[in-house]
N, C-alpha and C positions, 0 to 999 in steps of 0.2 A: 883379814877381817871377814868374818862370815856374815851373810845376809840373813835377815829374818824372813825373806821371801823365797819361796820355792821356784824352781825353773818354770813350773806351770803358771805361777803367779806373775812371773816376769815375761810371759808370752806377749807378743805384740798383737794389737788388734788392728785389722784393716777395715776401714770404713767402707760401706757399700757405695759411696759417692765416687764416681770415676775420677781418677787422677788425684785423689786426696792422699796425703802422706800417711804412713802408719801412725797409730795413736797409742800412747801409753795407757793401757786399760785402767790402771790404778788412778791415774790423774783424771781420766774421763769419768770414772765412777765417782770420784770425789767431787768433781765439778757438777755432776748431776745432782748429788745430794745437797751441795751448797745452793745450787740454782733453785731447787725445790724446797729449800729451807727445811730439809729433813722429812719432807712429806712425799717422797717418790712413790712408795708403795700405796699410800692413801690415794694419791692422784691416779695411779694406775687402776686401782679398784673402782674409783668413781667414774673413770672414763669407760669402764666396761659396760655401763648402762647405755652407752651409745651404740653398742653392738646391734646389728640388725636382728629383728625378731625372726626366729626360725620356728620350725615345727616343734622343736624341743623346748623353746622358751615361750611359745605362745601361751598366754594366760598367766605368765609370771608377773605378779603384782609389783615386783621390784623394778619393772621396766615401764612404769607409768610416765606420763608427760613431764611431771615435775622432776623426775630423775634425769631426763634429757637435758634440762637446764644445768643441773649439777655436772653431768657428763660433758656437756659442751664447755663449761668453765674449766673442767679438769683437762680436757684435750688442749684447750688454748694454753693453759699453764704448762703442760708437758711439752708442747711444741716450742714455747718460749724458752723453757729450761734446756731442752735438747739443742736448740739453736745456740744458746749461750755455751753449753758444754762442748759442742762440736765446733764452735767458732764460725757459725754460718750466719750470713746476712739475712734479713727479712726478705720476703718476696716483694718485688720482682727481681731484686739483685741476687737473691739466694733462691733455694728450692722452695716448692710449695710445702705447706704444712704436712700434707699427706706423705711426701717423701721424707720429711724430717721425722715424722712419727714412725715411718717404716724403718729408718736408720736407728731410732731408739729401740724399736722392737728387735732389730737385728743384733744390736749390741747386748741387750738384756738376754736374748737367746744364746748368744756367744758366751756370756758369763755363766749361764746355767750349764752349758756344755763343759765348762771348766771344772765343775764339781766332780 
């Protein structure tokens, strides 16, 4: 029986958390989409407003204070969804939100590299 998935799609993802077991990337991706109720990309875009103001973004009206509230809510939702998808406990039993968001970023970067 042939599979509909290529060898590349069957590749195993290794989480950046020390000692964590390899993860099925299709299952992880599916859990992320379920945990965000299909809003993964929307939440990522909203969270971008929390990025620090730099020389390139100074004066960008899309980075006003009201957008930081939206960004903070998006980051919180992304951290919650990533914890759920990775199977991580909340802090203090599990890692800080920053580490969870870094792991999410690592996974999404890994997925982009699979293209």
